[in-house]
C-alpha positions as a printed NumPy array, in Angstrom:
array([[  7.938,   6.691, -17.083],
       [  6.298,   3.683, -18.739],
       [  3.865,   1.472, -16.879],
       [  5.145,  -2.055, -16.382],
       [  2.767,  -4.928, -15.742],
       [  4.312,  -8.209, -14.709],
       [  2.057, -11.163, -15.334],
       [  1.116, -13.306, -12.377],
       [ -1.022, -16.191, -11.329],
       [ -2.414, -13.753,  -8.733],
       [ -1.593, -16.087,  -5.886],
       [ -2.127, -13.651,  -3.04 ],
       [ -4.481, -11.003,  -4.38 ],
       [ -8.037, -11.437,  -5.497],
       [ -8.671,  -9.938,  -8.983],
       [-11.902,  -8.358,  -7.681],
       [ -9.813,  -6.333,  -5.225],
       [ -7.655,  -5.073,  -8.094],
       [-10.776,  -3.983,  -9.995],
       [-12.18 ,  -2.256,  -6.929],
       [ -9.06 ,  -0.133,  -6.467],
       [ -8.67 ,   0.564, -10.18 ],
       [-12.126,   2.144,  -9.987],
       [-10.888,   4.474,  -7.219],
       [ -7.648,   5.403,  -8.988],
       [ -8.499,   9.001,  -9.889],
       [ -9.792,   9.809,  -6.412],
       [ -6.625,   9.033,  -4.392],
       [ -5.292,  12.582,  -4.425],
       [ -8.617,  14.288,  -3.662],
       [ -7.987,  15.228,  -0.022],
       [-11.707,  15.735,   0.533],
       [-12.776,  12.701,  -1.496],
       [-13.576,   9.136,  -0.53 ],
       [ -9.96 ,   8.344,   0.432],
       [ -9.429,  11.398,   2.631],
       [ -8.827,   9.193,   5.675],
       [ -5.581,   8.01 ,   4.114],
       [ -4.406,  11.607,   3.88 ],
       [ -5.287,  12.162,   7.543],
       [ -3.529,   8.952,   8.609],
       [ -0.418,   9.489,   6.504],
       [  1.479,  11.848,   8.873],
       [  0.901,   9.365,  11.711],
       [  2.109,   6.469,   9.588],
       [  5.212,   8.361,   8.541],
       [  5.988,   9.404,  12.102],
       [  5.559,   5.816,  13.319],
       [  7.972,   4.5  ,  10.681],
       [ 10.505,   7.218,  11.499],
       [ 10.327,   6.345,  15.198],
       [ 12.004,   3.027,  14.303],
       [ 14.363,   3.87 ,  11.456],
       [ 15.712,   6.737,   9.409],
       [ 14.309,   7.049,   5.93 ],
       [ 17.03 ,   9.251,   4.447],
       [ 18.97 ,   7.19 ,   1.869],
       [ 17.103,   4.004,   2.868],
       [ 15.928,   1.6  ,   0.172],
       [ 12.143,   1.43 ,   0.719],
       [  9.514,  -0.827,  -0.84 ],
       [  5.911,   0.392,  -0.487],
       [  3.661,  -2.571,  -1.303],
       [  0.082,  -1.703,  -2.222],
       [  1.19 ,   1.889,  -2.746],
       [ -2.075,   2.936,  -4.374],
       [ -1.511,   6.301,  -6.031],
       [  1.581,   7.016,  -3.935],
       [  0.415,   8.923,  -0.852],
       [  2.883,   7.214,   1.513],
       [  5.503,   6.659,  -1.201],
       [  5.728,  10.389,  -1.879],
       [  5.914,  11.256,   1.823],
       [  8.79 ,   8.816,   2.342],
       [ 10.589,  10.08 ,  -0.772],
       [ 10.355,  13.636,   0.584],
       [ 12.209,  12.349,   3.656],
       [ 15.024,  11.214,   1.386],
       [ 14.073,   7.548,   0.999],
       [ 14.832,   5.756,  -2.252],
       [ 11.31 ,   4.469,  -2.862],
       [  9.945,   1.689,  -5.003],
       [  6.146,   1.642,  -4.973],
       [  4.28 ,  -1.423,  -6.219],
       [  0.58 ,  -1.955,  -6.656],
       [ -1.496,  -4.581,  -8.423],
       [ -3.964,  -2.037,  -9.826],
       [ -2.563,  -0.625, -13.092],
       [ -4.603,   2.581, -12.962],
       [ -3.342,   3.329,  -9.45 ],
       [  0.229,   3.039, -10.677],
       [ -0.487,   5.356, -13.615],
       [ -1.967,   7.96 , -11.248],
       [  1.001,   7.564,  -8.874],
       [  3.481,   8.061, -11.717],
       [  1.627,  11.119, -12.977],
       [  1.324,  12.709,  -9.532],
       [  5.008,  12.137,  -8.738],
       [  5.985,  13.636, -12.105],
       [  4.427,  16.947, -10.996],
       [  7.195,  17.359,  -8.392],
       [ 10.66 ,  17.442, -10.015],
       [ 12.286,  16.569,  -6.673],
       [ 10.521,  13.211,  -6.466],
       [ 12.16 ,  10.172,  -7.974],
       [ 10.026,   7.13 ,  -7.189],
       [ 10.191,   3.886,  -9.095],
       [  6.601,   2.679,  -9.544],
       [  5.712,  -0.74 , -10.867],
       [  2.475,  -2.628, -11.405],
       [  3.176,  -6.036,  -9.927],
       [  2.499,  -8.377,  -7.039],
       [  5.036,  -9.058,  -4.31 ],
       [  5.368, -12.708,  -5.327],
       [  6.602, -11.594,  -8.755],
       [  9.466,  -9.574,  -7.336],
       [ 12.738, -11.446,  -7.702],
       [ 14.692,  -9.256,  -5.272],
       [ 15.867, -10.858,  -2.07 ],
       [ 17.318,  -9.031,   0.936],
       [ 17.32 ,  -5.718,  -0.927],
       [ 15.254,  -3.237,   1.11 ],
       [ 15.914,  -1.48 ,   4.418],
       [ 12.197,  -0.802,   4.902],
       [  9.132,  -2.574,   3.514],
       [  5.646,  -1.17 ,   4.098],
       [  2.302,  -2.834,   3.427],
       [ -0.255,  -0.597,   5.107],
       [ -3.93 ,  -1.491,   4.857],
       [ -3.084,  -4.23 ,   2.369],
       [ -3.4  ,  -7.482,   4.336],
       [ -7.178,  -7.352,   4.428],
       [ -7.183,  -7.425,   0.618],
       [ -4.999, -10.485,   0.064],
       [ -6.234, -14.065,  -0.206],
       [ -3.1  , -15.657,   1.26 ],
       [ -1.911, -13.394,   4.128],
       [  0.797, -15.725,   5.422],
       [  2.339, -16.156,   1.959],
       [  2.079, -12.405,   1.433],
       [  3.96 , -11.662,   4.683],
       [  6.621, -14.251,   3.86 ],
       [  7.127, -12.613,   0.462],
       [  7.412,  -9.184,   2.105],
       [ 10.02 , -10.492,   4.552],
       [ 11.997, -12.086,   1.7  ],
       [ 12.719,  -8.645,   0.224],
       [ 14.169,  -7.231,   3.477],
       [ 17.817,  -6.844,   4.343],
       [ 18.743,  -8.765,   7.52 ],
       [ 18.506,  -5.617,   9.651],
       [ 15.477,  -4.236,   7.79 ],
       [ 12.045,  -3.229,   9.063],
       [  8.691,  -4.577,   7.884],
       [  5.72 ,  -2.336,   8.663],
       [  2.274,  -3.907,   8.323],
       [ -1.075,  -2.511,   9.333],
       [ -4.537,  -3.9  ,   8.97 ],
       [ -7.91 ,  -3.8  ,  10.637],
       [ -8.261,  -5.78 ,  13.839],
       [-10.403,  -8.895,  13.628],
       [-12.866,  -7.776,  16.269],
       [-16.52 ,  -6.859,  16.363],
       [-15.576,  -3.298,  17.323],
       [-13.291,  -2.996,  14.29 ],
       [-16.045,  -4.349,  12.041],
       [-18.574,  -1.872,  13.455],
       [-16.16 ,   1.052,  13.161],
       [-14.533,   0.375,   9.822],
       [-17.294,  -1.211,   7.808],
       [-20.654,  -0.302,   9.265],
       [-19.894,   3.208,  10.511],
       [-17.103,   4.404,   8.181],
       [-18.478,   2.864,   4.973],
       [-22.244,   2.803,   5.444],
       [-23.201,   5.429,   8.03 ],
       [-20.629,   8.229,   7.723],
       [-19.599,   7.316,   4.174],
       [-16.004,   8.254,   5.023],
       [-14.649,   5.573,   2.69 ],
       [-16.248,   3.996,  -0.373],
       [-18.501,   1.002,   0.268],
       [-16.694,  -2.275,  -0.17 ],
       [-13.24 ,  -0.767,   0.457],
       [-12.648,  -3.224,   3.25 ],
       [-12.718,  -6.769,   1.929],
       [-13.428,  -8.766,   5.045],
       [-12.285,  -8.866,   8.6  ],
       [-12.497, -12.618,   8.74 ],
       [ -9.418, -14.395,   7.471],
       [ -7.154, -16.933,   9.089],
       [ -3.483, -17.739,   8.996],
       [ -3.102, -21.414,   8.161]])
């Protein structure tokens, strides 16, 4: 599977965020590594999604798929998954990891949501822990919604904009417990204009 990179003006995503996640690309599948929290959260995420809709034979778009942790889990449930990420090395790792399981057929692409021309195509769109990394959250959400079928589901998750969330996710998780790499969380302060 060849890596595709679609050029963009990078309207919604900061290039520094892309570089940050490219640097983490080979650590995504280390269940004891710096991204182990994603592995622990993944069954909960999957269960939450399935509590709203069936994944079997659903067209699913996983935006900010990283190296494919959630994409693979949804594909194992029978979803027809397209995973997109702006970090080229993440997409390469996702493609390689999926190729190790002959039962997985996931279409990975290195692109930004605003570059996707599809409208009303997907039954399910996920963008989990992505919003805090985009520069234009409202535009990003509008672009996500544009790809949904009329009866589709959009699943978003992000860190709350509270002092408690800041203390827990940045100070404690990144600096004290070192559960996630420093600088993983961009900023908790953004506004919808």
